[in-house]
C-alpha positions as CSV (number, residue, x, y, z in Angstrom):
1,M,-6.7,-10.2,19.5
2,S,-5.5,-13.0,17.3
3,D,-2.5,-14.4,15.7
4,D,-3.8,-13.6,12.3
5,Y,-4.9,-10.0,13.0
6,R,-1.3,-9.7,14.7
7,A,0.6,-11.0,11.4
8,V,-1.2,-9.3,9.3
9,A,-1.1,-5.9,11.2
10,Q,2.9,-6.2,11.8
11,Q,2.8,-6.8,8.0
12,L,1.1,-3.9,7.3
13,K,4.0,-2.1,9.2
14,T,6.2,-3.7,7.0
15,Y,4.6,-2.1,4.2
16,F,4.4,1.3,5.8
17,N,7.9,0.8,6.0
18,G,8.5,-0.3,2.2
19,L,6.8,2.7,1.4
20,H,8.4,5.2,3.3
21,Y,11.6,4.3,2.8
22,S,11.2,2.9,-0.7
23,D,12.5,-0.7,0.4
24,T,11.5,-3.1,-2.3
25,V,13.2,-5.5,-0.4
26,L,10.8,-5.0,2.9
27,L,7.6,-4.3,-0.5
28,R,8.8,-8.0,-1.6
29,R,7.9,-9.6,1.8
30,V,4.5,-8.4,2.4
31,L,3.8,-8.3,-1.7
32,H,2.8,-11.5,-3.0
33,P,4.7,-12.1,-6.5
34,K,1.5,-12.2,-8.2
35,A,-0.2,-9.1,-6.5
36,R,-1.9,-7.0,-8.7
37,Y,-1.1,-2.6,-8.3
38,V,-4.7,-1.2,-9.4
39,T,-6.1,2.3,-9.4
40,A,-8.5,4.1,-11.0
41,T,-7.9,7.5,-10.0
42,G,-6.8,9.1,-13.3
43,E,-8.2,9.1,-16.9
44,E,-6.6,5.6,-16.9
45,L,-6.9,2.2,-15.5
46,V,-3.6,1.8,-14.0
47,N,-2.7,-2.2,-13.7
48,L,0.6,-3.3,-12.5
49,S,2.6,-6.9,-11.6
50,M,5.1,-6.5,-9.1
51,D,7.6,-6.8,-11.8
52,E,5.8,-3.5,-13.6
53,Y,5.4,-2.2,-9.8
54,L,8.8,-2.5,-8.0
55,P,10.9,-0.9,-10.1
56,I,8.9,2.4,-10.2
57,V,9.5,2.1,-6.2
58,A,13.5,1.0,-6.3
59,K,13.8,4.5,-8.9
60,R,12.1,7.2,-6.7
61,A,13.3,9.1,-4.0
62,S,11.9,8.1,-0.7
63,P,9.5,9.9,1.8
64,A,11.9,9.4,4.3
65,S,15.2,10.9,2.2
66,R,12.6,13.9,1.1
67,G,12.3,14.4,5.3
68,E,8.8,13.7,5.0
69,E,6.4,13.2,7.8
70,R,5.1,9.5,8.2
71,K,1.2,9.9,8.1
72,D,0.1,6.1,7.9
73,E,-2.8,4.3,9.8
74,I,-4.8,1.3,9.8
75,V,-8.3,1.8,9.3
76,S,-9.5,-1.6,9.9
77,I,-8.7,-5.8,9.2
78,E,-11.6,-7.9,8.5
79,F,-10.9,-11.4,8.0
80,A,-12.9,-14.3,5.0
81,G,-12.1,-17.4,6.6
82,P,-8.9,-18.4,8.0
83,K,-7.0,-17.4,4.8
84,T,-8.4,-14.3,3.4
85,A,-8.0,-11.1,4.8
86,F,-8.8,-7.5,4.1
87,A,-7.3,-4.2,4.8
88,I,-8.0,-0.5,4.7
89,V,-4.7,1.5,5.3
90,H,-4.8,5.1,5.0
91,C,-0.8,7.0,4.1
92,A,0.8,10.1,2.7
93,V,3.2,10.3,0.2
94,G,4.4,14.0,-1.0
95,E,1.0,15.6,-1.4
96,R,-0.8,12.7,-1.9
97,Y,-3.1,11.0,0.8
98,F,-4.1,7.6,-0.2
99,T,-7.2,5.0,0.7
100,D,-5.6,1.7,0.0
101,F,-8.0,-1.3,-0.4
102,L,-5.8,-4.0,0.8
103,T,-6.6,-7.8,0.1
104,F,-4.7,-10.4,1.4
105,I,-3.8,-14.3,1.7
106,K,-2.4,-16.8,3.7
107,D,0.2,-18.5,1.2
108,R,2.2,-21.1,3.3
109,G,1.4,-19.8,6.3
110,R,2.1,-16.4,5.4
111,W,0.3,-13.4,5.1
112,Q,1.2,-11.0,2.0
113,I,-0.8,-8.6,0.0
114,I,-2.4,-10.0,-3.5
115,S,-3.9,-7.1,-4.3
116,K,-3.8,-3.4,-3.8
117,V,-6.3,-1.1,-5.2
118,F,-6.3,2.5,-4.1
119,H,-7.3,6.3,-4.8
120,Y,-5.6,9.2,-3.7
121,D,-6.5,12.9,-3.1
122,I,-3.9,15.6,-3.6
123,V,-3.3,17.5,-0.2
124,T,-2.2,21.0,0.5
125,G,-1.9,22.9,3.6
126,D,-4.9,21.8,5.5
127,T,-6.9,21.1,2.2
128,R,-7.7,17.6,0.2
129,K,-9.1,17.9,-3.0
130,R,-9.7,15.4,-5.6
131,E,-7.2,14.3,-8.1
132,D,-7.7,12.9,-11.5
133,E,-3.9,12.4,-12.5
134,T,-2.3,8.9,-11.6
135,C,0.4,8.5,-9.2
136,L,2.2,5.4,-8.8
137,T,3.3,5.0,-5.0
């Protein structure tokens, strides 16, 4: 396993912790300040800057505070040169099961997410259904 792979995987752990605890300090470590947050799951495209997205996270009750079980996994990490990587991850927040496509760049020696494009499904019990409403994770 390369050092870059380990570095991206570590950033993904920070990302999952940031989401689970609604911790914007952790998320700022992994999300580039110019990153974009995008989904087309709902009827309208959502395309937010970090200045728009992070206050939403800060205001919500964290999955940890609600006693939710952690459900996150790294599906894959791929590299396209020495400064570009792409990760597919899954995580759950409440009844929403997310598939995130995360593009990383290595900027000033640090791997950070420059774009988060995602889709989610609603999971109730053992069933998973497509959802057309927008939710911000």
